[in-house]
TORGU-56084 format. One record per residue (C-alpha): x, y, z; residue in three letters. Coordinates in steps of 0.2 Angstrom, whole numbers, padded with zeros to 4 digits, always signed. Layout:
% residues N
XYZALA
...
***
This chain:
% residues 638
-0184-0005-0341MET
-0181+0013-0336VAL
-0190+0010-0320LEU
-0180-0005-0316ARG
-0164+0005-0319VAL
-0170+0019-0308PHE
-0175+0007-0294CYS
-0157-0001-0294CYS
-0149+0016-0293ILE
-0160+0021-0279VAL
-0156+0005-0270PHE
-0137+0007-0273LEU
-0138+0025-0266VAL
-0147+0020-0251PHE
-0136+0006-0247ARG
-0120+0017-0250TYR
-0128+0030-0238ALA
-0131+0016-0225LEU
-0114+0009-0226PHE
-0106+0026-0225ALA
-0116+0030-0210GLY
-0111+0014-0201ASN
-0093+0017-0206ALA
-0094+0035-0199MET
-0102+0027-0183LEU
-0088+0014-0183GLU
-0074+0026-0186GLN
-0080+0039-0173ARG
-0069+0039-0158ASP
-0077+0033-0142PHE
-0074+0029-0124HIS
-0078+0012-0115TYR
-0079+0005-0097ALA
-0072-0012-0093ALA
-0077-0024-0079HIS
-0070-0041-0074VAL
-0079-0054-0064ASP
-0068-0068-0056ILE
-0075-0085-0050LYS
-0066-0098-0041MET
-0070-0115-0034GLU
-0066-0114-0016LYS
-0064-0126-0002ASN
-0066-0121+0016LEU
-0050-0130+0021PHE
-0039-0124+0006GLU
-0024-0114+0010GLN
-0026-0096+0011LEU
-0012-0094-0002SER
-0025-0100-0015ASP
-0036-0085-0011ILE
-0021-0073-0012ILE
-0018-0081-0030SER
-0035-0075-0035GLU
-0032-0057-0030SER
-0015-0058-0039GLU
-0023-0063-0055ILE
-0036-0049-0053ALA
-0021-0037-0051ASP
-0013-0044-0066GLU
-0029-0043-0077ILE
-0031-0024-0073LYS
-0014-0021-0080LYS
-0019-0027-0097LEU
-0024-0015-0111ARG
-0043-0017-0110THR
-0042-0010-0092PHE
-0026+0000-0092SER
-0031+0010-0107GLN
-0050+0012-0105GLN
-0047+0031-0102ASP
-0040+0032-0120LYS
-0052+0034-0135THR
-0054+0019-0147VAL
-0056+0022-0166SER
-0068+0008-0169ASN
-0077-0007-0163MET
-0065-0019-0172ARG
-0050-0011-0163ALA
-0058-0014-0147LEU
-0063-0032-0151ARG
-0045-0036-0156ASP
-0039-0028-0140ARG
-0051-0038-0129VAL
-0047-0055-0139ILE
-0028-0052-0136ASN
-0031-0049-0117ASP
-0042-0065-0116VAL
-0027-0075-0122ASP
-0016-0066-0109ALA
-0028-0070-0095ILE
-0027-0088-0100TYR
-0008-0087-0099GLN
-0010-0079-0082LYS
-0022-0092-0076ALA
-0010-0106-0081TYR
+0004-0097-0073TYR
-0005-0098-0056TYR
-0010-0116-0058GLY
-0028-0114-0065PHE
-0027-0126-0080TYR
-0046-0128-0083ASP
-0050-0109-0083ALA
-0064-0102-0094LYS
-0064-0084-0100VAL
-0078-0076-0109ASN
-0082-0058-0114TYR
-0097-0047-0120LYS
-0097-0030-0127ILE
-0113-0020-0124LYS
-0116-0005-0135LYS
-0125+0007-0123LEU
-0123+0026-0120ASP
-0105+0021-0116VAL
-0098+0004-0123VAL
-0096-0008-0109HIS
-0084-0023-0109VAL
-0088-0037-0097ASP
-0075-0051-0095ILE
-0080-0066-0084SER
-0066-0078-0078VAL
-0070-0094-0071ASP
-0054-0101-0063LEU
-0061-0117-0057GLY
-0050-0127-0045ARG
-0031-0124-0043ILE
-0022-0140-0049PHE
-0011-0150-0037ASN
+0007-0155-0041LEU
+0014-0172-0042GLU
+0033-0175-0042LEU
+0043-0189-0050ASN
+0062-0186-0049PHE
+0078-0196-0053THR
+0096-0193-0051PHE
+0109-0195-0064ASP
+0124-0206-0059ASN
+0117-0209-0042GLN
+0110-0226-0034ASP
+0093-0229-0027ASP
+0099-0227-0009ASP
+0104-0209-0013PHE
+0086-0206-0020LYS
+0079-0214-0004THR
+0088-0201+0007PHE
+0081-0186-0003TYR
+0063-0193-0005ASP
+0057-0186+0012PRO
+0067-0170+0010ILE
+0060-0165-0008PHE
+0042-0171-0004PHE
+0042-0160+0012GLN
+0045-0145+0000LYS
+0031-0152-0012LEU
+0018-0151+0002ARG
+0019-0132+0001MET
+0018-0131-0018SER
+0004-0130-0030LYS
+0005-0133-0049ALA
+0007-0115-0054SER
+0022-0110-0064MET
+0030-0100-0050LYS
+0028-0114-0038ASP
+0036-0127-0049MET
+0050-0115-0052LYS
+0052-0112-0033LYS
+0052-0131-0031LEU
+0066-0134-0043LEU
+0076-0120-0035GLU
+0073-0128-0018ALA
+0078-0145-0024MET
+0095-0138-0030LEU
+0097-0128-0014PHE
+0095-0144-0003GLU
+0109-0152-0013LEU
+0120-0137-0012GLN
+0117-0138+0007LYS
+0125-0155+0007ARG
+0141-0152-0002GLY
+0136-0152-0020PHE
+0143-0136-0028VAL
+0134-0135-0045GLU
+0119-0147-0046PRO
+0109-0144-0062THR
+0092-0149-0069ILE
+0096-0160-0084LYS
+0078-0164-0089GLU
+0061-0157-0084LYS
+0044-0160-0091LYS
+0027-0155-0084ALA
+0011-0165-0090THR
-0006-0158-0086VAL
-0018-0172-0080GLN
-0035-0164-0082TYR
-0045-0179-0075ASP
-0035-0179-0059LYS
-0034-0160-0058HIS
-0015-0161-0056SER
+0001-0158-0065VAL
+0015-0172-0065LEU
+0032-0165-0065LEU
+0046-0176-0071ASN
+0064-0170-0066VAL
+0081-0178-0069VAL
+0095-0170-0058ILE
+0113-0170-0061ASP
+0121-0168-0044THR
+0138-0165-0050GLY
+0153-0167-0038GLU
+0154-0164-0019LYS
+0167-0150-0014GLY
+0175-0143+0001TYR
+0179-0125+0006PHE
+0197-0120+0002SER
+0206-0103+0003ASP
+0196-0087+0004THR
+0201-0071-0005THR
+0195-0055+0002ILE
+0194-0039-0008LYS
+0190-0024+0003ALA
+0194-0006+0004PHE
+0208+0003+0014PRO
+0204+0007+0032GLY
+0195-0009+0037ILE
+0203-0023+0047ASN
+0202-0040+0038THR
+0200-0049+0054GLU
+0183-0040+0056PHE
+0178-0048+0040ILE
+0185-0065+0044LYS
+0175-0066+0060ASN
+0159-0065+0050ARG
+0164-0080+0038ILE
+0153-0095+0043ASP
+0164-0108+0035TRP
+0181-0115+0039HIS
+0194-0121+0026GLU
+0192-0140+0023GLY
+0174-0140+0028GLU
+0161-0147+0016MET
+0153-0135+0005PHE
+0136-0128+0011ASP
+0127-0114+0002ILE
+0118-0109+0018GLU
+0134-0104+0025LYS
+0138-0094+0010VAL
+0122-0085+0011GLN
+0123-0082+0030SER
+0140-0075+0028THR
+0134-0063+0015GLU
+0119-0058+0026GLU
+0131-0056+0041SER
+0142-0044+0032LEU
+0127-0034+0025LYS
+0119-0033+0043ASP
+0135-0023+0049THR
+0128-0009+0038GLN
+0147-0004+0034ILE
+0147-0011+0016PHE
+0137-0004+0002SER
+0140-0019-0009ARG
+0143-0037-0003VAL
+0147-0051-0015LYS
+0151-0069-0009VAL
+0154-0082-0023LYS
+0163-0098-0026SER
+0176-0101-0039GLY
+0180-0115-0051GLU
+0182-0132-0041MET
+0198-0141-0043ALA
+0201-0158-0034ASP
+0186-0156-0024GLU
+0192-0139-0017ARG
+0181-0124-0019VAL
+0190-0107-0018PRO
+0179-0093-0011MET
+0180-0074-0014SER
+0172-0060-0004ILE
+0171-0042-0013ASN
+0166-0027-0002LEU
+0163-0009-0006GLU
+0162+0004+0008GLU
+0146+0012+0013GLU
+0146+0031+0017LYS
+0157+0034+0033LYS
+0146+0048+0039HIS
+0127+0049+0039THR
+0117+0063+0046ILE
+0098+0061+0049GLY
+0085+0074+0054VAL
+0067+0068+0059SER
+0051+0074+0067LEU
+0041+0062+0077LEU
+0024+0065+0084TYR
+0013+0056+0096SER
-0004+0063+0100GLY
-0002+0061+0119MET
-0015+0068+0131ARG
-0007+0085+0138ASN
-0008+0084+0157MET
-0005+0098+0168ASN
+0005+0097+0184PHE
+0007+0110+0198GLU
+0026+0112+0200LYS
+0036+0120+0214LYS
+0036+0136+0203SER
+0017+0135+0204GLN
+0016+0136+0185THR
+0006+0125+0174GLN
+0015+0116+0160LYS
+0008+0106+0145SER
+0018+0092+0137LEU
+0020+0093+0118LYS
+0022+0077+0110SER
+0032+0083+0095ILE
+0050+0076+0095ILE
+0063+0084+0084ALA
+0079+0073+0082ARG
+0096+0076+0074LEU
+0107+0061+0073SER
+0125+0059+0067TRP
+0133+0042+0063GLU
+0150+0036+0058ARG
+0152+0018+0052ASN
+0169+0009+0054ASN
+0174+0023+0066ALA
+0191+0016+0071PHE
+0194+0003+0057GLY
+0187-0012+0066ASN
+0168-0011+0061GLY
+0163+0001+0075GLU
+0148+0012+0075LYS
+0148+0029+0083LEU
+0131+0037+0085ASN
+0126+0054+0092VAL
+0108+0059+0094ILE
+0101+0076+0100ILE
+0083+0078+0102GLU
+0071+0091+0109GLY
+0052+0094+0112THR
+0045+0111+0110PRO
+0038+0117+0126MET
+0029+0133+0132LYS
+0042+0146+0135ILE
+0034+0153+0151ARG
+0036+0137+0160SER
+0055+0139+0159LYS
+0058+0121+0156ARG
+0062+0112+0140ALA
+0062+0094+0136ASP
+0079+0088+0128TYR
+0090+0073+0126GLY
+0108+0070+0121PHE
+0115+0053+0119GLU
+0132+0046+0113THR
+0132+0027+0109LYS
+0147+0017+0103LEU
+0145-0001+0097MET
+0161-0011+0096GLN
+0161-0028+0089PRO
+0173-0043+0092ASP
+0178-0037+0110ILE
+0182-0054+0118CYS
+0175-0067+0106MET
+0169-0069+0088ARG
+0153-0059+0084ASN
+0151-0052+0101ASP
+0147-0033+0104THR
+0150-0021+0117MET
+0139-0005+0117THR
+0144+0010+0128TYR
+0131+0023+0131VAL
+0132+0041+0139ILE
+0116+0052+0139SER
+0108+0067+0148ARG
+0089+0069+0147ARG
+0076+0081+0154GLN
+0058+0076+0151GLU
+0040+0079+0157LEU
+0029+0064+0157THR
+0011+0062+0163ASN
+0017+0056+0180ALA
+0033+0067+0184PHE
+0046+0079+0178PHE
+0064+0071+0177LYS
+0082+0075+0174LYS
+0094+0061+0172SER
+0112+0058+0168ASP
+0116+0040+0163LYS
+0131+0030+0158GLY
+0136+0012+0156GLY
+0139-0003+0144PHE
+0130-0018+0138LEU
+0139-0034+0132TYR
+0130-0045+0120ASN
+0136-0062+0114TYR
+0126-0072+0101PRO
+0128-0091+0104PHE
+0121-0093+0087ASN
+0109-0084+0075LYS
+0094-0087+0086ILE
+0100-0086+0104PHE
+0110-0072+0112SER
+0114-0066+0130VAL
+0117-0049+0136GLY
+0123-0042+0152ILE
+0128-0024+0157GLY
+0131-0011+0170PHE
+0122+0006+0170MET
+0123+0020+0183THR
+0111+0035+0184GLU
+0108+0051+0193ARG
+0090+0057+0194ASN
+0081+0073+0200VAL
+0062+0071+0201LEU
+0048+0083+0203ASP
+0029+0080+0203SER
+0014+0081+0214SER
+0019+0080+0232ASP
+0006+0066+0235VAL
+0016+0054+0223LEU
+0031+0055+0235PHE
+0020+0049+0250CYS
+0025+0064+0261ASN
+0043+0060+0260SER
+0058+0069+0253GLU
+0066+0052+0248ASP
+0066+0047+0230ASN
+0066+0066+0224ARG
+0085+0065+0221LYS
+0094+0049+0220TYR
+0108+0039+0211GLU
+0106+0021+0206ASP
+0117+0007+0198ALA
+0109-0007+0189SER
+0115-0024+0182ILE
+0103-0030+0167PRO
+0104-0048+0162LEU
+0094-0052+0146GLU
+0091-0068+0136PHE
+0084-0067+0118VAL
+0078-0081+0107PHE
+0074-0073+0090ASP
+0068-0083+0075LYS
+0060-0068+0066THR
+0065-0063+0049ASP
+0067-0044+0052SER
+0070-0032+0067LEU
+0060-0017+0061LEU
+0047-0027+0050ASN
+0045-0045+0055PRO
+0033-0055+0044THR
+0036-0073+0051GLU
+0044-0081+0066GLY
+0044-0078+0085TYR
+0054-0069+0097ARG
+0056-0074+0116LEU
+0064-0062+0128THR
+0068-0064+0146ALA
+0076-0050+0156LYS
+0081-0048+0175TYR
+0087-0032+0182THR
+0095-0029+0199LYS
+0096-0010+0204THR
+0105-0003+0219PHE
+0100+0014+0226PHE
+0108+0028+0235ARG
+0098+0042+0244HIS
+0082+0033+0240ALA
+0069+0025+0251GLY
+0075+0008+0247ILE
+0092+0000+0245ARG
+0089-0012+0230ASN
+0076-0017+0218LEU
+0073-0033+0207SER
+0064-0032+0191ASN
+0059-0047+0180ALA
+0052-0046+0162GLU
+0046-0060+0150LEU
+0040-0056+0132GLY
+0034-0066+0118PHE
+0030-0060+0100ALA
+0024-0070+0086TYR
+0021-0066+0067ASN
+0012-0078+0055TYR
+0011-0075+0036SER
-0006-0079+0028LEU
+0002-0081+0011ASP
+0018-0086+0003GLU
+0023-0068-0003ILE
+0020-0062+0015LYS
+0007-0049+0010ARG
-0004-0052+0025THR
+0003-0055+0042VAL
-0005-0059+0059LEU
+0006-0052+0073ALA
+0004-0055+0092PHE
+0014-0048+0106ASN
+0012-0051+0125VAL
+0023-0045+0139LYS
+0023-0047+0158GLY
+0034-0037+0170VAL
+0035-0038+0189GLN
+0044-0029+0202ILE
+0049-0041+0216LEU
+0046-0037+0235LYS
+0043-0019+0242HIS
+0027-0009+0243ASN
+0023+0002+0228VAL
+0024+0017+0239ASP
+0042+0014+0242ASP
+0047+0012+0224ILE
+0053+0028+0215PRO
+0039+0035+0204ILE
+0050+0033+0188ASP
+0054+0015+0192LYS
+0036+0010+0194ARG
+0026+0001+0180LEU
+0015+0011+0168TYR
+0006+0007+0152ALA
+0001+0017+0137GLY
+0010+0026+0123GLY
+0016+0023+0105MET
+0023+0006+0108ASN
+0011+0000+0122SER
-0008+0003+0122VAL
-0009+0015+0108ARG
-0026+0023+0112GLY
-0020+0030+0128TYR
-0006+0043+0131ALA
+0011+0038+0138ASN
+0008+0031+0156GLN
-0010+0034+0155MET
-0017+0016+0152ALA
-0017+0013+0171CYS
-0027+0020+0186GLU
-0025+0038+0191ILE
-0026+0045+0208ILE
-0042+0053+0213GLU
-0041+0072+0213GLY
-0024+0072+0206GLU
-0027+0066+0188GLY
-0010+0058+0187ALA
-0006+0039+0186PRO
+0001+0031+0202PHE
+0009+0016+0194GLY
+0011-0002+0200GLY
+0022-0017+0203LYS
+0015-0029+0190LYS
+0011-0026+0172LEU
+0002-0037+0159LEU
+0001-0030+0141GLU
-0004-0037+0124PHE
-0004-0031+0106ASN
-0012-0039+0091THR
-0011-0033+0073GLU
-0017-0038+0055VAL
-0004-0031+0043ARG
-0008-0030+0025ARG
+0004-0025+0011LYS
-0004-0016-0003PHE
+0011-0015-0014ASN
+0030-0013-0012SER
+0028+0005-0004ASN
+0012+0005+0006PHE
+0003-0006+0018GLY
-0011-0005+0031GLY
-0014-0011+0049VAL
-0029-0015+0060LEU
-0024-0017+0079PHE
-0031-0021+0096PHE
-0021-0017+0112ASP
-0023-0020+0130GLY
-0015-0019+0147ALA
-0018-0020+0166ARG
-0008-0014+0181ILE
-0008-0024+0197PHE
-0003-0021+0215GLU
-0005-0002+0213ASN
-0015+0001+0229GLN
-0006+0013+0242SER
-0005+0010+0260ARG
-0008+0029+0263TYR
-0027+0033+0266GLU
-0025+0050+0257ASN
-0021+0041+0241ILE
-0036+0035+0233LYS
-0034+0025+0216ILE
-0049+0023+0204GLU
-0057+0006+0201LYS
-0045-0007+0193LYS
-0049-0012+0175ARG
-0042-0017+0159TRP
-0037-0003+0147PHE
-0040-0007+0129CYS
-0039+0002+0112SER
-0042-0001+0094VAL
-0036+0007+0079GLY
-0029+0007+0061PHE
-0013+0013+0053GLY
-0004+0016+0037VAL
+0014+0009+0033ARG
+0026+0017+0021TYR
+0040+0004+0018PHE
+0058+0011+0016THR
+0075+0003+0014SER
+0078+0004+0033ILE
+0061-0001+0039GLY
+0043+0005+0038PRO
+0037+0022+0043ILE
+0021+0020+0053ARG
+0006+0031+0056VAL
-0007+0025+0068ASP
-0024+0031+0073PHE
-0029+0024+0090ALA
-0045+0025+0100PHE
-0047+0021+0118PRO
-0061+0009+0124ILE
-0071+0016+0139LYS
-0063+0033+0138ARG
-0062+0043+0154ARG
-0070+0060+0151ARG
-0058+0075+0155GLY
-0043+0063+0156VAL
-0041+0053+0140ASP
-0042+0060+0122SER
-0054+0053+0109ARG
-0040+0048+0098MET
-0021+0046+0098GLN
-0011+0050+0082PHE
+0006+0041+0082ILE
+0020+0043+0069MET
+0037+0033+0071SER
+0049+0021+0062LEU
+0047+0003+0063GLY
+0032-0008+0068GLN
+0025-0006+0085ALA
+0032-0023+0090PHE
***
């Protein structure tokens, strides 16, 4: 009996000690590592947006507690398991949100030196979306009219929660484009059909009544002419209501950059009349900007008349002052002063001074007249130049896509360079010219500084008349095409392509002033080569000769990592044609294509992306081209 009691006591003590040890082990704080593996059933011909959705899910999963807090210690295994189970439920919700309704999520917790959490996600196939819609208080003919319109929107949609929401918004938007002021979704129901890998969306729409624009109330600030605002209103009183015209009016007012706040909205409809209101707040009248731009250009040396060598520095310090609404009619006055640090012993400094006034609504609604006065002194890889320029450019947009510009510019030039570039003639060293540019632009891109979709076609013809030069006149024709294609709906990855061709008509290249010849290379051209250096040079001189024809292209793959940063891979190329001199003492190196590759970083700001590019020339000329070009500027390269 005593022995039995003793054995029971020993057993209880041992069990308590074991339990306490395990409890102590469980209660001890520890770290863990988390890993996620995502699988997805892919089809080679599926839309790329499906692949992007997978990466979006991965980004969302890593925001969950198991991943975001793995650097923080956990008190026990039960707490960790509860955290993982809650995250698994959240992953299911994320999968459903993106349209993966048969997703399977499993997890394992491995107790090694460091506890490992492995979560495996099998998304399966993204479900397709089927649409069935009816209109309340409308006949069958009405539905027949909207069938092709709505199902065109359906083709771009998947069965994800966000796509279904966008589809419903697009359906209401299409009705608002056709006069219905306040259409509403009366009923909506989504049924998951697992056997068909699809979701059936049943929608009942109450179209409401059609309306017509009536009087417009403008609430603005003192000092702005209301006619300037009225000229940017896209609708007319008595016209059928159209939500696109409301939005385009708001965008047009925002694009003036005069208003810090623009609000365009419709009032309560009465007797089919829709009153409109426009509320505007003033942007800062005066803005001052200071910037420092750098382009890693090859520093070429030239023998000047002073017989001193001078190296070109590619740092540009810029100070700008801008006044919005300068005279009360939406004008913009912009003054820019810039300079480039140069060697003091050369007794020459690069600088620029420019005053620009943009005046809207000169002759017709939405037209613009730009007046420019500038003085500039610069040393390039081909010449040293002083110039005074003045003139104007008139631009008239026939619509939001197509515009025409014509202008007049006069310029006084003083040039200096190696004597061989002037072909043993004193002509073209000091001359005056007057030019008349004519430009046609067909622009369907979504942004000027950061386009993500659409294309831009530009055709330009310039006629220049000379005085005290070797020729009397010159004709220049240019054609450019840029195309941007988004690989996903959120425009995270963009393919961009640009091609440009320029030709100087008639004349021999020797007779054309050296600053009017065609060159390639630089921050907005073939980025792996310095300014003007993506073309053949004169043997024994090291300076580019220039030509009469230019063909240039740029390709980029742009990837936006988040709202602030992005990356770019690019390939550029150019070739100069008709660049052979008739003089025997001018020998040009062998013709070829000049190409470069590189990568860059983009930092996105409210006014456009700041770009930093690293470019590398292909078939670099030793002693002439640098191994790498470093470029920093505002806006995309094209």
